C-alpha positions in Angstrom: 0.0 0.0 0.0 1.4 3.4 -1.0 1.6 5.9 1.9 2.5 8.9 -0.3 -0.8 10.6 0.6 -1.2 9.3 4.2 -0.9 11.7 7.1 -1.6 11.5 10.9 -2.5 14.3 13.2 -1.9 14.0 17.0 -4.6 16.1 18.7 -2.9 17.6 21.7 -4.7 20.7 22.9 -6.5 19.3 26.0 -5.7 20.1 29.6 -6.6 16.7 31.2 -8.6 18.2 34.1 -9.8 14.8 35.3 -6.3 13.8 36.2 -5.8 16.8 38.6 -3.6 17.6 40.5 -1.0 15.7 38.4 -2.4 17.2 35.2 -2.8 20.9 35.2 -3.3 23.8 32.8 0.4 24.5 32.7 1.5 20.8 32.3 -1.3 18.6 31.0 -1.2 14.8 31.1 0.0 14.4 27.5 3.2 16.1 28.5 3.8 13.8 31.4 5.2 10.3 31.7 2.3 8.5 33.3 2.9 5.0 31.9 6.6 5.1 31.5 9.6 7.5 31.6 8.4 8.8 28.2 5.6 11.4 28.0 2.3 10.2 26.6 2.6 12.4 23.5 6.1 11.0 22.7 4.7 7.4 23.1 1.9 8.4 20.7 4.2 9.6 18.0 6.5 6.6 18.4 3.6 4.3 17.7 2.8 6.2 14.5 6.4 6.1 13.3 5.9 2.4 12.5 3.2 3.5 10.0 4.3 6.9 8.7 7.4 9.0 8.2 7.9 11.8 10.7 7.3 14.5 8.1 3.8 13.1 7.6 3.0 13.3 11.3 1.4 16.6 12.5 0.6 17.9 16.0 -2.5 20.0 16.6 -2.3 22.1 19.8 -2.6 25.5 21.3 -0.1 28.3 21.7 0.6 27.6 25.4 1.8 24.0 24.6 3.4 24.4 21.2 7.0 25.2 22.2 7.3 22.5 25.0 6.0 20.0 22.5 8.4 21.0 19.8 11.2 20.2 22.3 9.7 16.8 23.2 9.3 15.9 19.5 12.4 17.1 17.7 11.8 14.7 14.8 8.6 16.4 13.8 9.2 19.4 11.5 8.3 22.8 13.0 5.8 23.5 10.2 3.9 20.3 11.2 2.8 21.9 14.5 -0.6 23.3 13.7 -1.3 25.9 16.4 -4.7 27.3 17.3 -4.3 31.0 18.3 -7.3 30.5 20.6 -9.3 27.4 21.6 -12.6 27.2 19.7 -13.4 23.5 20.2 -12.4 20.3 18.4 -14.4 20.9 15.2 -12.5 24.2 14.7 -9.2 22.5 15.4 -10.1 19.8 12.8 -11.0 22.4 10.2 -7.7 24.2 10.8 -5.3 21.2 10.5 -7.3 19.6 7.7 -7.1 22.9 5.7 -3.4 22.9 6.2 -3.0 19.3 5.0 -5.4 19.7 2.0 -3.4 22.8 0.9 -0.2 20.8 0.9 -1.7 17.6 -0.6 -5.2 17.7 -2.2 -5.2 13.9 -2.3 -4.4 13.6 1.4 -5.9 10.9 3.7 -5.8 11.8 7.4 -5.7 9.6 10.5 -6.4 11.5 13.8 -5.8 10.3 17.3 -5.5 11.7 20.8 -2.1 12.5 22.3 -2.8 11.1 25.8 -3.9 7.5 25.5 -2.1 4.3 26.4 -1.8 1.4 24.0 0.3 -1.7 24.9 -0.2 -3.8 21.7 1.4 -1.5 19.2 1.5 -4.0 16.3 -2.3 -4.4 16.5 -2.8 -0.7 16.7 -0.6 -0.2 13.6 -2.5 -2.8 11.7 -5.8 -1.0 12.5 -4.4 2.3 11.3 -3.4 0.6 8.0 -6.8 -1.0 7.6 -8.5 2.3 8.1 -6.3 3.9 5.5 -6.9 1.0 3.1 -10.7 1.4 3.4 -10.7 5.2 3.0 -8.5 4.8 -0.1 -11.3 2.8 -1.7 -14.2 4.8 -0.2 -13.1 8.5 0.0 -16.6 9.7 0.8 -16.7 7.9 4.1 -15.3 8.5 7.6 -13.8 5.5 9.5 -13.6 5.1 13.2 -11.4 2.7 15.2 -13.8 0.9 17.5 -12.3 -1.1 20.4 -13.9 -4.3 21.5 -15.1 -3.6 25.1 -13.7 -5.8 27.9 -16.0 -4.4 30.6 -18.8 -2.0 31.2 -17.3 1.5 31.5 -19.3 4.6 32.2 -16.5 6.9 31.4 -16.3 6.0 27.7 -18.3 6.6 24.5 -19.9 3.7 22.6 -20.7 3.1 19.0 -23.5 0.7 18.0 -22.5 -1.2 14.9 -24.5 -3.2 12.5 -23.6 -5.7 9.8 -20.6 -5.8 7.6 -20.2 -3.2 4.9 -19.3 -4.5 1.5 -15.6 -4.4 2.7 -14.7 -7.5 4.8 -14.1 -6.7 8.5 -15.6 -3.2 8.2 -18.8 -2.5 10.1 -21.4 0.3 9.7 -21.9 2.8 12.5 -25.5 3.0 13.6 -25.5 5.3 16.6 -23.2 7.0 19.2 -23.7 7.0 22.9 -21.6 9.1 25.3 -20.9 7.8 28.8 -23.9 5.7 29.6 -25.0 4.5 33.0 -23.5 1.3 34.4 -26.7 -0.6 33.7 -26.8 0.6 30.1 -23.1 0.0 29.6 -23.4 -3.5 30.9 -26.2 -4.2 28.4 -24.1 -2.8 25.6 -21.2 -5.1 26.4 -23.4 -8.2 26.8 -25.2 -7.5 23.5 -22.0 -7.6 21.5 -23.4 -4.9 19.3 -21.3 -2.0 20.7 -17.7 -1.0 20.6 -15.8 1.6 22.5 -15.3 4.9 20.6 -11.6 5.5 20.7 -11.9 8.9 19.1 -9.5 7.8 16.3 -10.8 8.8 12.8 -9.6 8.3 9.2 -10.9 10.4 6.3 -10.0 12.1 3.1 -9.1 15.7 3.8 -11.2 17.0 1.0 -14.2 15.0 2.2 -14.0 16.4 5.8 -13.8 20.0 4.6 -16.7 19.5 2.2 -18.8 17.9 5.0 -17.9 20.8 7.4 -18.8 23.4 4.7 -22.2 21.8 4.3 -22.8 21.6 8.1 -21.5 25.1 9.0 -19.5 27.1 6.4 -18.0 29.2 9.2 -15.8 26.4 10.4 -13.8 26.2 7.1 -14.1 29.9 6.3 -12.6 30.9 9.6 -9.8 28.4 9.4 -8.8 29.4 5.9 -9.1 33.1 6.7 -6.7 32.7 9.7 -4.2 30.7 7.6 -4.2 33.5 5.0 -4.0 36.5 7.5 -2.4 35.1 10.7 -5.0 37.2 12.5 -6.4 35.4 15.5 -9.6 37.4 15.2 -10.4 35.5 12.0 -10.1 32.2 13.8 -12.3 33.4 16.6 -15.2 33.6 14.1 -15.4 29.8 14.1 -18.4 28.5 15.9 -17.6 26.6 19.1 -18.8 23.1 18.2 -18.5 20.5 20.9 -17.9 17.4 18.7 -15.9 17.2 15.5 -18.0 14.4 13.9 -21.6 14.8 15.2 -22.2 17.8 12.9 -21.5 15.7 9.8 -24.4 14.5 7.7 -24.0 10.7 8.0 -26.5 10.2 5.2 -24.2 11.9 2.7 -20.9 10.8 4.3 -21.3 7.2 5.7 -19.6 6.4 9.0 -18.0 3.0 9.3 -16.1 1.2 12.1 -12.8 -0.6 11.9 -13.1 -3.1 14.8 -9.9 -3.5 16.9 -9.0 -5.5 20.0 -5.7 -4.0 21.1 -5.4 -3.1 24.8 -6.3 0.6 25.0 -7.0 3.2 27.7 -7.9 6.8 27.3 -6.4 7.5 30.8 -9.4 9.7 31.3 -9.3 9.7 35.1 -7.5 8.2 38.0 -9.4 4.9 37.9 -8.5 4.5 34.2 -4.8 5.2 35.0 -5.0 2.7 37.9 -6.5 0.1 35.6 -3.9 0.6 32.9 -1.0 0.5 35.3 -2.4 -2.5 37.2 -2.5 -4.4 33.9 1.1 -3.6 33.1 2.4 -4.4 36.6 0.2 -7.4 37.3 -1.1 -6.0 40.6 -4.1 -4.0 41.7 -1.9 -2.2 44.3 -0.2 0.4 42.0 2.6 2.6 43.4 4.6 5.0 41.2 7.5 5.0 43.6 7.4 1.8 45.7 10.6 2.7 47.6 8.8 5.7 49.1 5.3 4.4 49.3 4.2 1.9 51.9 0.8 0.3 51.7 -0.3 -2.0 54.6 -3.4 -4.2 54.2 -4.5 -2.2 51.2 -5.9 -3.3 47.9 -7.1 -1.9 44.5 -5.3 1.4 45.2 -3.2 3.8 43.3 -0.5 5.8 45.0 1.0 8.3 42.6 3.5 11.1 43.4 5.8 13.6 41.7 7.7 14.6 44.9 9.9 13.0 47.5 7.2 12.7 50.2 7.0 9.3 51.9 3.4 8.1 51.7 2.1 5.5 54.1 -1.4 4.0 53.9 -3.2 1.3 55.8 -6.5 -0.5 55.4 -7.5 1.2 52.1 -9.6 -0.1 49.2 -10.3 1.6 45.9 -8.5 4.8 46.9 -6.2 7.0 44.8 -3.6 9.1 46.6 -2.0 11.7 44.4 0.9 13.7 45.9 2.5 16.8 44.2 4.7 19.4 45.8 1.8 21.7 46.6 -1.3 19.4 46.8 -2.2 16.0 48.2 -5.4 14.6 46.7 -7.2 11.6 48.1 -10.3 10.2 46.4 -12.5 7.2 46.3 -12.2 5.9 42.7 -15.9 5.3 42.6 -16.5 9.1 43.2 -14.4 10.6 40.5 -17.6 12.3 39.2 -16.9 14.8 42.0 -13.9 16.4 40.1 -16.0 19.3 38.7 -17.1 20.1 42.3 -13.5 20.0 43.5 -12.5 22.5 40.8 -15.4 24.7 41.7 -14.5 24.8 45.4 -10.8 25.6 44.6 -11.9 28.5 42.4 -14.4 29.7 45.1 -11.5 29.8 47.6 -9.3 31.7 45.2 -7.0 28.7 44.7 -7.2 28.8 40.8 -3.4 28.7 40.8 -3.5 25.1 41.8 -5.4 24.2 38.7 
């Protein structure tokens, strides 16, 4: 398969608020080594390098993160960092980087993925990327998703209901999308075998996405192209703030398909997700980032994570995350991670925004 027109974009503008206090506005989770001594974004790019050359890998981010990321990823050409002057949502970001790629290569096919996920079966991941490219090469009017076979009910993830095979072997049709269902509903999804996890990884022809956006809301593409021509942030600010980059597309005109995959994957979306991913790697449900300084007595299913030299001693704990940074110690029941927005609200109320 020729890869001359294949590109990948690592989407890296988020701030990872659900992994506070380790992940903060100034240093989000993708710029930290949560799974190894490599940062998550470096690991993401390394996975792609088995599929594409570095000059066909781009990074989409915001001004506050661009320079640190360039230092972390010296193999990526500087012109491949597509920087939003202001954050206007993921649809605006997609319109911007897709416009850049389409200008360079009108025949471009694009694979997009998050910068802050964990994948331990890299060969299976790369095979899925190649399969998505192969399908979109033959069907340029479609958008393909990587759908992960679920291994458990998870209320923190999105799901895609799939139906039947398309005319291409191993490719399924997407029927509907559900974001973060209840535990009861998620359990039914997994048992039915009709749903996959939505990884948020997409493959599409650049020209197709831009055409679909122009039909859905012309301001998305107009503002991106105006900004690229002028360099004036005010032009980009005219983009509508769309929450989701795919939901606005007319699936009747641009069919949505799913490439099913079964590689081990985590979005590391909160402390429980990180605990689960690290427990799988270490083979123990008691996960300590620095075992020499973290003592756990009669404790199970816990995560003790620190970025400082503080000695942490715990006893009799179950399902608890302890996160220690130089200025904050955060202790949370991993079944109550939905309280994170309230934590942030209280910190702001007490004039402690600097900790965020």
